Backbone bond lengths (Angstrom), bond angles and torsions (degrees), N, CA, C in turn:
res aa  C-N    CA-C-N  psi(-1)  N-CA   C-N-CA  omega(-1)  CA-C   N-CA-C  phi
1 M - - - 1.506 - - 1.613 107.52 -
2 A 1.339 117.25 -32.07 1.472 120.60 -176.94 1.563 108.64 -58.36
3 G 1.188 117.71 -30.66 1.518 121.92 -178.29 1.608 105.32 -61.93
4 V 1.325 118.25 -41.83 1.409 116.29 -176.66 1.506 112.48 -70.90
5 Y 1.423 118.35 -36.80 1.437 115.96 179.14 1.526 107.93 -70.07
6 S 1.235 119.71 -31.81 1.626 122.54 178.79 1.498 107.61 -66.88
7 A 1.395 117.79 -41.17 1.409 118.43 -176.54 1.633 107.99 -69.88
8 V 1.332 120.52 -34.56 1.381 120.64 176.12 1.529 110.22 -69.54
9 S 1.279 118.86 -43.48 1.426 119.60 -178.16 1.487 113.68 -68.69
10 D 1.337 119.58 -36.05 1.460 118.86 169.34 1.459 111.32 -72.56
11 G 1.313 123.14 -26.16 1.467 121.36 174.10 1.524 115.20 -64.43
12 V 1.447 108.41 -36.01 1.511 114.58 179.05 1.455 108.62 -70.36
13 L 1.373 119.07 -40.08 1.503 119.17 173.85 1.524 114.00 -62.33
14 A 1.272 114.04 -40.72 1.543 118.52 177.22 1.513 110.05 -57.91
15 L 1.379 118.93 -54.85 1.422 126.04 173.92 1.463 115.96 -43.31
16 V 1.389 110.53 -57.77 1.520 122.81 -178.98 1.528 107.86 -53.48
17 A 1.433 111.61 -67.60 1.535 114.50 -178.07 1.546 118.19 -53.15
18 L 1.258 116.20 -40.79 1.475 118.85 -176.37 1.523 108.44 -69.98
19 L 1.278 118.86 -39.42 1.402 122.84 174.20 1.491 114.57 -60.71
20 V 1.353 114.75 -44.17 1.468 119.72 178.97 1.574 108.64 -70.24
21 A 1.304 120.26 -30.46 1.452 122.88 177.42 1.498 107.18 -67.48
22 Y 1.238 121.53 -40.86 1.469 124.30 179.58 1.539 108.85 -67.54
23 R 1.314 118.52 -42.61 1.455 117.53 177.05 1.496 113.94 -68.01
24 C 1.337 118.54 -30.09 1.481 122.08 174.53 1.454 108.03 -65.37
25 L 1.405 123.18 -41.20 1.399 124.42 175.65 1.504 115.16 -55.79
26 R 1.364 110.86 -45.24 1.382 119.11 177.86 1.498 115.97 -61.19
27 N 1.371 117.77 -24.46 1.295 129.36 -178.93 1.652 114.07 -95.33
28 A 1.362 114.30 2.18 1.423 124.75 -178.95 1.586 106.74 59.85
29 L 1.279 112.36 45.51 1.584 118.38 172.46 1.419 107.09 -113.15
30 Q 1.328 120.59 76.70 1.490 124.88 -172.55 1.556 111.48 -67.80
31 A 1.301 121.51 -42.85 1.456 115.56 -178.25 1.596 111.25 -66.74
32 P 1.306 117.91 -47.63 1.493 112.93 177.93 1.636 114.47 -59.42
33 A 1.348 110.23 -37.14 1.571 118.42 176.46 1.485 107.34 -55.69
34 A 1.319 118.32 -47.79 1.460 118.06 178.84 1.517 113.31 -64.50
35 G 1.361 119.03 -40.81 1.450 119.88 -178.58 1.537 110.02 -68.88
36 F 1.259 117.39 -39.66 1.556 117.80 -179.48 1.526 107.17 -73.21
37 A 1.323 118.46 -34.64 1.535 119.38 177.91 1.552 109.51 -62.34
38 L 1.371 115.48 -43.17 1.421 115.74 179.20 1.471 112.40 -61.01
39 I 1.320 116.93 -43.43 1.498 124.39 -178.59 1.445 107.35 -59.19
40 G 1.499 115.81 -49.79 1.484 116.99 -176.83 1.476 113.04 -66.58
41 T 1.349 117.44 -39.21 1.520 119.49 179.70 1.521 110.93 -60.31
42 A 1.234 116.49 -46.73 1.442 123.60 176.38 1.498 113.23 -55.17
43 A 1.350 116.48 -44.66 1.488 126.94 172.74 1.508 111.24 -64.14
44 L 1.228 117.22 -43.71 1.640 119.16 178.53 1.417 109.99 -55.28
45 V 1.404 111.62 -51.46 1.535 117.78 -174.08 1.556 107.10 -69.45
46 G 1.364 118.66 -34.07 1.434 119.47 175.77 1.519 112.70 -64.09
47 S 1.261 113.37 -38.93 1.509 115.54 176.27 1.538 114.25 -59.46
48 M 1.306 111.37 -33.54 1.544 119.19 -179.53 1.610 105.44 -73.48
49 R 1.411 114.94 -40.99 1.418 115.87 -179.75 1.524 111.85 -65.25
50 Y 1.328 117.05 -49.12 1.463 119.51 -177.60 1.599 111.16 -70.38
51 G 1.405 115.07 -16.97 1.534 115.27 177.17 1.539 110.25 -84.37
52 G 1.352 113.50 4.37 1.622 115.39 176.42 1.449 111.97 111.09
53 F 1.301 124.61 -6.55 1.493 122.83 -179.35 1.540 108.03 -89.76
54 T 1.337 113.04 80.26 1.553 118.25 -169.87 1.468 112.64 -71.86
55 A 1.237 121.48 -15.77 1.483 128.80 179.99 1.499 108.81 -54.56
56 V 1.391 114.66 -26.63 1.556 114.15 -173.56 1.510 108.96 -93.92
57 L 1.352 121.33 11.15 1.419 121.71 -176.77 1.608 113.51 -54.77
58 P 1.453 112.40 -46.53 1.482 109.74 -177.75 1.583 110.68 -68.76
59 L 1.354 119.14 -34.53 1.381 120.03 179.53 1.626 107.84 -66.97
60 H 1.335 116.39 -35.21 1.454 115.60 -176.99 1.578 109.93 -71.22
61 Q 1.303 116.59 -35.72 1.391 121.06 178.19 1.552 112.38 -66.40
62 L 1.401 115.22 -35.21 1.533 116.31 -179.76 1.484 107.71 -77.28
63 L 1.368 123.39 -40.40 1.338 120.69 178.71 1.460 118.46 -66.44
64 S 1.409 112.45 -31.84 1.496 118.75 179.73 1.486 106.76 -71.81
65 S 1.305 118.83 -37.97 1.478 119.65 176.38 1.487 119.43 -62.69
66 W 1.494 107.59 -38.25 1.449 117.74 -179.89 1.489 108.88 -71.62
67 A 1.373 117.25 -43.02 1.496 118.30 -178.04 1.559 109.57 -71.68
68 G 1.325 118.45 -33.02 1.457 122.53 175.97 1.496 112.23 -66.02
69 W 1.269 118.27 -34.14 1.510 121.02 178.81 1.463 114.01 -80.55
70 S 1.302 120.05 -41.49 1.432 120.00 -173.75 1.490 117.35 -125.24
71 G 1.244 122.14 -4.26 1.462 125.34 -178.67 1.524 112.32 -61.84
72 L 1.314 116.22 -52.90 1.453 121.38 -174.85 1.602 104.86 -69.96
73 L 1.353 119.62 -42.60 1.304 121.49 -178.67 1.538 115.94 -59.21
74 L 1.420 113.64 -38.44 1.457 117.07 175.26 1.482 110.95 -65.62
75 V 1.423 120.95 -35.79 1.444 120.62 177.79 1.567 109.46 -66.69
76 A 1.231 119.08 -33.82 1.553 122.58 177.40 1.465 108.41 -67.82
77 L 1.321 117.33 -28.81 1.529 114.98 -168.17 1.588 106.49 -98.58
78 Y 1.200 118.02 38.92 1.561 120.54 176.97 1.426 103.38 -63.74
79 G 1.336 114.51 141.26 1.494 123.99 -179.63 1.671 114.04 87.04
80 A 1.371 109.08 -2.49 1.465 114.47 177.42 1.542 112.09 -71.40
81 H 1.376 116.39 157.03 1.380 117.20 -175.86 1.395 110.52 -73.81
82 R 1.371 121.84 146.99 1.494 128.52 -171.22 1.584 112.03 -57.50
83 R 1.372 113.32 -29.84 1.433 114.37 177.47 1.546 114.47 -73.21
84 A 1.363 115.95 -33.92 1.442 117.18 170.88 1.404 115.21 -65.03
85 V 1.349 117.78 -38.01 1.479 120.46 175.17 1.553 112.27 -60.35
86 G 1.373 114.74 -46.63 1.421 121.17 -179.76 1.459 113.90 -60.46
87 I 1.338 112.96 -41.24 1.581 116.62 174.70 1.491 110.57 -63.80
88 L 1.299 117.01 -44.88 1.508 117.51 178.86 1.539 114.10 -60.80
89 L 1.307 117.17 -37.51 1.429 121.80 179.51 1.532 108.83 -71.47
90 V 1.263 122.89 -39.22 1.465 126.19 174.55 1.503 111.82 -63.11
91 V 1.372 119.31 -48.25 1.382 124.00 -179.87 1.495 110.97 -62.54
92 G 1.358 113.92 -43.38 1.506 118.12 -177.69 1.542 111.17 -64.50
93 L 1.347 118.05 -41.52 1.426 123.82 174.63 1.514 112.13 -58.23
94 G 1.377 111.20 -46.22 1.543 115.53 -177.51 1.544 108.90 -61.68
95 L 1.396 116.85 -48.14 1.518 121.02 176.94 1.495 110.67 -55.91
96 A 1.313 117.41 -42.62 1.511 119.99 -177.46 1.453 106.02 -67.98
97 V 1.252 125.44 -45.97 1.569 127.27 179.51 1.477 108.97 -55.81
98 L 1.341 116.86 -47.94 1.527 120.85 -177.87 1.457 112.40 -76.13
99 G 1.301 119.40 -1.35 1.437 122.19 -177.71 1.508 116.75 69.37
100 L 1.423 116.02 25.43 1.455 115.63 -178.33 1.615 108.84 -108.56
101 G 1.282 117.18 1.56 1.499 122.99 178.03 1.463 112.39 -46.75
102 G 1.256 119.32 -50.95 1.407 130.59 -177.45 1.522 112.45 -61.52
103 Q 1.280 118.86 -32.91 1.496 123.19 -175.17 1.534 106.46 -65.52
104 I 1.379 115.92 -35.87 1.545 112.88 -175.15 1.456 114.59 -114.90
105 Q 1.337 114.60 9.85 1.510 119.47 -172.02 1.436 109.91 -64.73
106 L 1.346 119.48 -40.31 1.472 120.83 179.53 1.539 111.21 -63.48
107 A 1.267 118.63 -42.15 1.458 124.68 179.87 1.393 112.35 -63.74
108 T 1.401 123.83 -42.50 1.375 127.79 178.42 1.548 113.30 -72.02
109 N 1.319 113.41 -33.04 1.513 114.51 174.98 1.509 115.04 -76.26
110 V 1.315 117.64 -29.75 1.426 118.65 168.83 1.541 113.53 -66.01
111 L 1.315 114.30 -38.49 1.449 116.54 171.10 1.520 115.56 -62.75
112 A 1.294 115.49 -40.37 1.423 122.63 178.39 1.493 108.68 -64.79
113 L 1.281 119.84 -45.02 1.537 122.67 178.32 1.465 111.56 -62.05
114 A 1.397 116.56 -40.04 1.497 119.49 -176.14 1.543 106.06 -68.66
115 I 1.354 119.73 -34.82 1.432 120.41 -179.69 1.529 111.03 -66.83
116 L 1.354 111.87 -43.68 1.429 120.24 -176.57 1.552 111.31 -61.51
117 I 1.381 114.16 -46.06 1.425 118.75 -178.51 1.519 112.07 -71.90
118 A 1.334 116.96 -35.30 1.465 120.26 174.61 1.577 110.94 -62.08
119 R 1.290 114.54 -41.87 1.472 119.11 179.05 1.456 112.83 -70.47
120 A 1.444 116.35 -31.19 1.462 120.23 -176.79 1.625 112.50 -64.23
121 Y 1.334 114.46 -21.73 1.360 117.24 178.74 1.541 112.81 -65.23
122 R 1.171 118.53 -25.39 1.531 121.56 176.07 1.473 114.25 -89.68
123 L 1.321 115.65 3.83 1.440 116.99 179.98 1.536 116.12 -91.84
124 R 1.338 116.79 162.12 1.410 118.78 171.35 1.486 110.57 -68.43
125 A 1.439 118.39 161.54 1.381 123.35 -172.09 1.548 112.84 -51.17
126 Q 1.320 123.72 -45.63 1.427 125.05 179.46 1.477 113.81 -62.96
127 Q 1.434 114.81 -45.47 1.419 115.07 177.70 1.560 113.28 -71.02
128 F 1.285 118.51 -25.55 1.420 123.13 -177.07 1.627 107.04 -70.07
129 S 1.344 111.73 -47.16 1.518 117.18 176.00 1.592 112.51 -60.80
130 S 1.281 108.64 -39.67 1.500 111.90 179.93 1.502 114.33 -68.51
131 A 1.288 117.54 -37.84 1.526 123.45 173.11 1.472 110.83 -63.70
132 L 1.320 117.84 -41.85 1.522 118.14 -178.06 1.589 107.40 -72.70
133 A 1.350 118.04 -38.18 1.415 117.99 -176.20 1.568 107.64 -66.18
134 G 1.330 113.29 -43.20 1.584 119.65 179.61 1.558 109.03 -58.10
135 S 1.441 116.97 -52.43 1.358 122.37 -175.02 1.607 111.35 -59.29
136 F 1.427 114.79 -46.79 1.374 120.82 179.17 1.558 115.16 -65.84
137 G 1.360 109.97 -33.81 1.493 112.86 176.54 1.423 115.38 -63.25
138 F 1.425 113.52 -43.85 1.452 113.41 178.15 1.606 112.35 -61.91
139 T 1.417 112.57 -39.64 1.435 118.15 -178.36 1.536 110.23 -65.34
140 V 1.254 120.28 -42.50 1.516 122.67 -179.08 1.512 110.07 -68.11
141 A 1.314 114.63 -40.29 1.476 118.26 176.51 1.393 114.91 -58.92
142 G 1.406 117.38 -44.26 1.513 121.72 -175.86 1.509 110.58 -81.28
143 L 1.332 118.43 -46.31 1.464 119.53 -174.49 1.498 113.27 -87.38
144 V 1.240 127.72 -28.90 1.406 127.06 -170.88 1.582 107.47 -108.48
145 V 1.089 121.15 -55.33 1.544 126.22 178.10 1.533 115.43 -66.66
146 G 1.297 114.16 -55.03 1.490 119.20 -178.18 1.477 110.79 62.45
147 T 1.360 113.79 -163.56 1.528 118.99 -178.72 1.481 110.91 -128.27
148 Q 1.259 118.59 2.40 1.559 116.74 177.94 1.562 116.73 -104.79
149 G 1.227 120.72 140.33 1.500 122.73 179.64 1.480 108.30 84.68
150 S 1.465 109.36 -161.85 1.418 119.96 -176.17 1.471 114.12 -140.70
151 W 1.338 120.69 158.41 1.422 122.69 169.29 1.432 109.16 -127.98
152 G 1.419 119.37 126.25 1.433 122.58 179.63 1.568 114.27 52.65
153 G 1.310 118.07 28.81 1.405 121.00 174.54 1.550 110.14 91.31
154 M 1.313 120.64 -1.35 1.359 121.16 175.32 1.645 109.39 -108.06
155 A 1.312 112.94 134.91 1.494 117.63 -177.40 1.523 109.28 -63.40
156 R 1.326 120.01 137.23 1.414 124.15 -175.80 1.517 107.89 -65.67
157 L 1.412 119.94 -30.51 1.462 124.33 176.46 1.485 107.49 -55.45
158 D 1.321 117.87 -49.03 1.503 120.97 -177.08 1.516 110.70 -62.59
159 L 1.308 120.02 -42.67 1.416 122.98 176.47 1.517 113.96 -62.15
160 Y 1.421 107.94 -42.38 1.508 110.87 174.32 1.468 117.41 -57.45
161 H 1.400 117.16 -46.17 1.435 123.42 178.96 1.599 110.79 -59.20
162 L 1.359 115.91 -41.96 1.489 118.03 -179.73 1.528 110.88 -71.33
163 M 1.310 119.28 -38.11 1.439 118.82 178.62 1.469 111.34 -63.86
164 I 1.370 113.55 -43.96 1.570 110.17 177.12 1.486 111.74 -66.13
165 A 1.285 122.71 -28.34 1.441 123.06 179.11 1.578 107.49 -62.40
166 L 1.344 113.80 -46.76 1.534 120.87 173.94 1.483 111.64 -53.14
167 A 1.353 112.41 -51.91 1.360 118.24 -174.47 1.532 113.13 -61.26
168 V 1.266 116.29 -40.24 1.462 127.78 176.07 1.568 106.33 -53.09
169 I 1.337 115.24 -55.89 1.442 120.95 176.95 1.688 112.79 -49.62
170 S 1.335 105.71 -52.05 1.480 110.70 -177.28 1.547 116.37 -62.40
171 L 1.307 112.54 -38.32 1.513 117.92 176.12 1.492 107.73 -65.03
172 Y 1.388 120.20 -46.37 1.386 120.64 -178.18 1.630 111.82 -55.08
173 R 1.395 110.56 -42.95 1.454 112.39 -176.95 1.465 114.45 -65.86
174 S 1.386 118.70 -20.37 1.466 123.03 179.77 1.623 111.78 -86.21
175 L 1.334 115.97 -11.00 1.380 110.71 178.56 1.546 115.27 -83.57
176 P 1.366 114.01 153.70 1.464 119.26 179.10 1.511 106.64 -61.51
177 K 1.365 111.05 145.09 1.513 118.71 176.58 1.514 106.99 -115.14
178 K 1.417 117.22 133.38 1.379 120.03 -172.00 1.540 109.11 -107.50
179 T 1.379 116.63 -16.37 1.425 113.32 178.23 1.672 102.32 -141.12
180 A 1.289 120.25 170.68 1.410 125.08 178.12 1.567 103.75 -80.51
181 V 1.299 114.85 133.68 1.462 123.29 -177.61 1.471 109.05 -118.08
């Protein structure tokens, strides 16, 4: 039965992240759109995996590693040149394929969080609080909640997915908007 709940929680994360990626594209925020799309695509495939379609396990592991290594960093690099975003995507995919993404995931996520917090200082109060909430949401999800075991009868994996979904919404709210959406 836990697989069903994990499929649903990953599905919620996929829906949120892909919708946010679409909205970022509409606002000409290519780097965050790529980061949120990676997170959403990994979650979509994860939803299929936890829903019983086990043939996607290798793809889910690859996409999760890729999204874990470069997803948050891409969000932090909004406004970056397209070439830099492309290089980061290719390097991230290469590390994920080689199985090295997890080795440096913590370092790149700490860097991304530092960039987000540093940029948050220049934001209005609402954007500042959203940036901090999103940054700390990712941190708590990864370092405190994790994906193994359970809390109060709920699988930590499901809590992790839902916390990341909330963090995605918070980070999106902190990004500059160029057009009405």
